[in-house]
N, C-alpha and C positions, 0 to 999 in steps of 0.2 A: 795678646791676640784678641782680647775682648774689644779693644778700640778699633782694630782693623775690621772686624765683622760689624761692629756698630755703625761705622761710617759707610761700609758697603751697603748694608741693608737700608739705611736711611736714604740712599741716593737711587734706589731702584725705581724705574719708571717704565711705562709700557713702550715708549719709543725705542726702536731697535738700536739706533746708533748710541743713544744715551745709555742703554743697557750695556753695550760693549764698553763704553768709556767708564761707566761706573764700576764695572767689573774689574777694570784695570786698576782703579784707585788703590784698593788694598792689596792687589796682587804684586805690584812692583813698587819699588822706591829706591832710587839709585843716586849716589852722589860721589864726588871725588874719583870719578872714573876717567881713564885716558880717552876711551871712545865715548861717543855720544850719539844717540839715535837721531837721524835726520828726517826719516820718513816712516810713516806707519802704512803697512800694506795689509789690507783686510780682504781675505778671500772668502767667497761664498759661492759654492758650486763652481761654475766656469767663469764667474765674474770676480775681478780683482780691482779694488779701489785703493787709491793711495792719497795721502795728504801729508804735507810737510809739517814737521814739528815747529818750524818757524811761524807757520800760519797760525797754529793753535796758540803758540806763545804770544804772538802779537795780539790775537783776539782776547786772550785772557787778561793781558796787561792793559789794553786800550779800549776793548769793546768794539773795535773796528773790524768789519767783515770785508776781507779782500776777495778778489776774484776766485782764488783757490777754494776758499771756504764757501763762497756763494754757490759754487757748482753743486754743493751737497745739500742745499736747502730743501731739495725734494725728499731727502732722507731725514733731515732735521728741521722741522717747521720753525719759522722765525720766532714764534712766541716761546719756543723752548730753548732758544739759544742762550738766554741768561742762565738757564739751568746748566748748560754745558760749561759756561764760564765759571760757575760756582764749583762744579766738579773739578775743573782744572786747577783751581786755587785752593780747594778744601785741604785743610791740614790735619795730619794725624801725628800726634806726639807719642813716641814710645822709646824707651831706653835701648840703645844699641847693645848694651851688655845683656839685658834681659832677653831681647829678641834673638841675639846670637846663640845663647844657650838653649832657648826654647826650640829654635829651629833645628837643633841637633838631637832633640828627644824623638822617640818614635811618633808621638802625636804631631810634633812639628814637621817631621819628614813626610808624614802622611798628608798633612795640609799642603805642603809644597807640591807633592805629586798631583794632588787634586787641582790646584790652581794652575800648574804648569801645562795642563792639557790644552789650554787655549793658545799656547805659543808653539809654533812649528819650526823646529830646526832639524838638522840632519842627525844629531845625536841626542837622545832623550836625557842621558845622564849629564851631558854638558849643559843642557837646558835647565835641568834640575839644580845643578851646582851654581849656575849663573844667577838664577832667580834667588837662591839663598844669599849669595854674596851681595846681590843688588839690594835686597831688603835690609841687610845689616848695614851696608854703607849709607843707604838713604836715611836710616833712622838717626844717623849722627848729624844730619843737617839741622842748623839752628831753628829753622822754621818747621821742622818735622817733615813727614812724608807728604808730598803733593804729587798729583798726576803729572803736573808740568815738570817737576824735577825728574820724575820717572822717565818721561819722554826725552829729556835733555841728557840724562846721565846714564841711561842703560848702555852697557858696554858692547854695543853693536851699532853699526851705521844705520840699521833698519830693524824694525820690529814687525814680524809677520804674525797675524792673528787668524785663527780659524773662526770665522764669524758664527758658523753653525754651532760649534762647540761652545763658544762664548754665550750665544743666545740661549742655548739649552741650560747652561749653568745659571744665567741670569733669570730665566723663566722659573727654574726650580726655586731660586731664592725669593722671587716675587710672590710665587704661590705660597711659600712658607710664611713670608711676612704677612700676606693677606689673611691666611688662615689663623695666624696668631692674633692679629688684630680682631678678627671675628670672634675668636674664642674669648678674648679679654672683654670684648663688648658683651658677650653672652654672660660672663660672670657678673659684670656690672649690672646688667638687666635683671638677672636672677636675684642679685642683692637687693635691688629696688623692690622687687616683688615680695621678697621675704620681709623687708622692712614694712611694707604696706599691709601684709596679710597676717602677721603674727602679733600677739599682744606686745605692746610697747612699754618699756620701763619709763618711769618718771625721771628723765635725764637730769632735770634741774635739781633733784634731790640726791643724786649720786655723788659721792666724794670724787674729787679730782685726783686721778691716779698718777698724773704727771708730777705731783708734789711728792717728795720723798717721805717715807714713813717715819715713825717715831723712834725707831731703834738705831742705835749706833752699832757699828761692827768693828771687829778686829780682824785684820788680814794676816794670815800666816802663809809662808811658802815652805811646803814640806817636800822632802826628798824620799821617794819610794823607788826601790829597785827590784824589778822582777827578774830574778836570776835565771828562771827557765827560759825566758825570751830575751834576756840581755837587754832590758829596757829600763833606762833611768827616767823616771816620771816625776819631773818637777811640777808641783801642783799647788796652786793658790787656793786657800780655803778661807772663806769669809764667815766669821762666827758672830752673830748678833748677840747683844747683851740681854738675852732672854733667860729667864730662870727655869722655864719648863722645856720639855723635849720639843724640838723643832724639826720639820721635814727638811729634806736635802734636795737641792737642785744642782744638777751637773750641766756645765756649759762646755760643749765640744767645738773648738775652733775649726776653721776651714783650712784648705791647703795653702801652705806657705805663710800661715799666720801663727799666733801664739796666744797665751792666756791674757795678754794685755789688751787685745782688740775688743773684748767684751767686758772689760772692767766696768764700763758704764752700767751694763745690765746687772752684773753681779752686785754692784753697790746698791742699785735700786731695789733688787729683790731682797737683799739682806736687811735693808732699812724697814722692810715689812715683816721681818722675823724669820726669813728662810736662811738656813745655812747653805752657802753656795760653794761648790767645788769646781775649779777650772783647771783641768790638766793641760800639760803641753805634750802633744803627741810627737815623739822624737823623729819618727820616720817621715812626717809630712808637715813639719812646722816651719817657722821662719828660718831656722838654722839649716834645714834641709834645702830650702830654696837658695840660701846664700852659698851653700856648697855647689849647687847646680850652676849658679852664676859664675863661680870661681873655677868651674871646670873640674871640681873634685867629685862630682856625681853626674850621672847621665840620665837620671830619671827625676821627674818632679816628685814622684812617690812610687815606691815599690809595690807590686801586687799584694804583698803580704799586709799592707796597711788596711786592706778591706777586712782582714781578720784581726789585726793587732789593735786597731783603734777601739772597737767595742771591748776587747779584752783588757785594754788599758783601764777603761772605766770600771769594769768588773773587779780587776785587781785592786784598784784604789778604794773602791767601796769595801772590799774585804779587809784591807788594811785599816780603814777607818773604823770598821766594826770592832777590830781588836783594840785600837787606840781609844775608842769612845769611852771605855771604862777605866783605862790606865793613864791616859794623857790628861794632865790637869787643865789643858787648854779647852778640852771638850766637856769634861765633867758630866759625861753621860747625857748630854743634851741633844745628840744627833739621833733622829729617828730614821734609821737606815733601811726601814721596811717601807717607807713612803718616799720614793725618789722620783723626781721628774727630770727629764733630760731636754736640753735646748741645744740645737746644733745648726751650724750654717755651712752650706755647700757640702764638702766631704764630711763635715761635722753633722750635717743634716742626715746623710746616709748613716752615720754612726748612731744618731738618736733613734732612727727607725729600726736599725738592726737590733739595738738593745730592747726596743719595744716589741720585738717579735717578728719583724720582716725577715724572710729567709732569702739568701742568695739563690737566684734562679739560674742554674747552670744551663738548663735546656733553653731558656730564653736567650741567654748570652750566646750559646752555640748558634742559634738561629740568626740573631742580629749581627753577629760578628763575622759572618762569612765575608770573604773579600768582595764578592759581587754586591753585597748589601752595603758594605762600608764605602765602596767607591761612589755611592750615590748619596751619602749622608752629608748634611751640613751641621749636624749636631755634634760639636766637638767633645761634649761630655761623654758621648758613646765610646770614643777612643780610649778614654780613661776607664770606663766601665768594663770594656772588653779585656783589660789587663787581668781582671779577676778570674778569667778562665784558667790562668796558670795555677790558681789555687786548686781548681778541680783536677788538674794534671798531677800536682804534687800530693794530693790526698786521694787519688783514685776515684774522684768524683763523689766522695762521701758527703753527706749532709753536714753543713756548718750550722750548728745551733748557737747563735750568738746572743740569744735573748737572756736578759737578766730579770728574774722574777720580781726583784725589788722595784723595778721601773714601772710606775703606774700611769704615766702620761708622758707624751713627747711632743715637742715643737720642732719642726724641720723647716729651716729657712733656705730657699734656693737649693733644695736637695737634688741629687742625681738619683733617679729611681727607675727609669723606663725599662732598662734591660737588666741591670744588676738585681732588681727585685721582680719587675714585671707584675702582672696581675696576680699570679699565683703567690708571689712572695709578699706583696703588700696586703693581700687578703688574710694573711695569718695574724695581722695585728688586731688585738681585741681591746686594747686600752684606748682611752681618748687620745686624739691626735689633732694637731693643727699644722697645716702646710701653709707656708708663706711664699708667695711667688712675686716676681718682679717683671713688669711688662717688657722692659728693655734688657732683659738678661740674655746675653749672647753666649754665655759660658754653659749654663744649664737652662736651655730655652723653656719658657713658661708653658707652652702648649704640650710639648712632649714629656717634660720632666716633672711638671706639677699639676697642670689643669686636668689632663686626661687621667694621669695616675690617681688623682683625688677620687675619681669615680670608681676606682677599683677597691677602695676600702670597704670592708663588709660591716664594720662597726657603725653604730648610729651616732656616736659622740665624736663627730669629726667637723673640722672647720677649714675652709679655704680662704686665705686672706690674700688680696691682690694689692700690690703697690704699683699704682698706675704712674709711670714715669720713673720707676725705680730700676736700678741696674743690679748686677750680681754683687756689687761692692757697696751698695747704699747703706746697708745695716752695719757695715764695718767702719766706713769712713776711710780716711787716708792711712797709709802705712805709718807705723810707729817708729819715728826716727831713732828713738833711744834704743830700740831693739834691732836697728839696722834693717828695717823692713823697706821694701821697694815702694817709693812714692808713686802715686797714680795721678794722671791728669784729672782735673775737676770734672770733665764731661764723662769720665768713666765711673764716677761716683754718684753724681746727682745730689739731691738734697739729703745729705747724711744726717744732719741734725734732726730733721723731721722724721726720717726713717728710724733713728734711735729712739725718739719719743714714742713712736708707734710700737716698737718692740717692748719698751717698758710698760706701756699701758695695756697691751694685749697679753703679754706673757704673765703679768702679775695676776689678773683675774682667772686666767686659765689654770695656773698652778694653785691658786687659792681654792678654786672650785674642785679640782680633781686630785690634788696632792694634799692640801691642808684640810680638805673637807669643809669648806665654808661656802655654802650655796648662795649666800647673800651677794657673792661676786658674779653670779651667773648672768645677771642683766647686762653686764659689760660685753658678754660674748654674744652680741646681737648686731644684726645688720644696721639697725637704726642708730645704735651707738657709734659704729664705725663711720657712718655717714655724717654724724654730728661733729666728729673731730677731723674729718677729711679736709686736707688743705689743697689749694690750687697748685702749689709747687710739687706736691706729691699726693696724688689721689689715693683713697683707701676704700676698699669694699670687702665685705665678708659674706660668705654663703655657707650654709650647713648642708645643702643638698644640691648636687649637680651630677646626675648620672649620665651615661654615655648617650642615651636616647635624647634626653633634654638638650644636651650639648649639640648633638647632630641637628636637631630641629632649629636651633638658633644660628647655626653656621649656614653659609651659603650652600646651595645644592651640591656643587662640585666638592666643596670641602666636607659636607655631611656624608657623601658617599664614601669618601676616602676614610673618614673616621669610622663609619660603620663597618667597612671592610677590614680595617686593621684592628679595630677594637670592638668586637661584637658585644652587644648587650647581654649580660648574664641571664 
């Protein structure tokens, strides 16, 4: 679904007809159907306009404007017709197996209901089912989903659109995109200010952290079984060949991934003397995703994962404490009182929960009301709302998932806005780094990282922005050896550069706050990140960005929205 929203957002424009058409692009995608749409009927108040699919197809393929299309030039200015042609031919590649299973999850069904509002038929449920079938069939096309295929293959002779509904949705998306761009620009500007106004390190004299360290490491795969929770925890442990006690870094993978996805980071950190622990979370790993795709599961992750993932880490640390003295592989070298946690996506949530962020059931109850959800385009909120079932199962009692051994945390593309909210994130007292990606359509940068960053009460905090990064940039493509789902290149971005950034920023952060080596602090600086930023994937860092500062840098309309929803403390 990430690719669907990415292509949708990128095609938003102010022109009304373009907005209608660009809204259609990710909404439908149909092939191999007996029926085919011949005309599009767009109704707005008492006015109804129609245009044949043949006309649009001919224009898309040849660029020739016939009389039928020429009649609508008053709605679509001539200079914007090339944009219409691009939208008609724009491709979206997504696996039909993946899409099929995702659209049968609660999150997928909610998305279908949201998108189906623009199509008017006599029976809502029929419209809902048709849309789902159309998307699945279209995804099997060799060229991927295109609007032109949609118009040709939709299983009805005509498609009727409510223009008012469509424009309302498109306007919401355009506003969201514009506000996100403004917020990212605000972060970039603040980073430049910090670089110019704070004492600068002598960058030429700093060691190159991209180069591996001097230590070799041995990787072990351990099996832990938590009988109380019936959880088999296969865990990779990287032990460097150091003779003294070494701090421990835990890496928590994201939804549908496993310990292999961050092997690059584990290897890099261990080469500098850290012991690195990488669990596989059984309820939300690659195996769980494969079960979903095969129809053996109906959830990407169960609500209990919000509790089980942090508890996985705590259980593993407890077992390592026992084995640290008795296991010859460790020889007492693990300092399990100085632990850092790195996590991506749902792993980012895990890292923050272990650092002290508390699940905010009051915020969830407020944000997960049907009326509020019907207006959201933040798909991560649908996952966050599942945590409300924990409140029901435990009578709303407080979930204390903090592990006192965790002294610092890095959260990459985390979900935070409602699962923690301001009250939950303000509980964190340890140093924290939030990494955000400008083109993240799974955990949107503005709502899930930029604004939440201003809620942290501790002074030792960092916000890192990957300009041009996506939700999957720091992961790279799926691991074929572990049967992970492959992703299109445009969903990933510059993965090699993103991985280098994770290596060179995680290392000084953990060296400073876990290993107690202040000589690494100069790397945690806006000037340093600017010096290593690349054109293919921009990089900026800020240490301070409160809500008032952010509102001042946003446009006035966006600023008022921010101030209203997120008042300054």
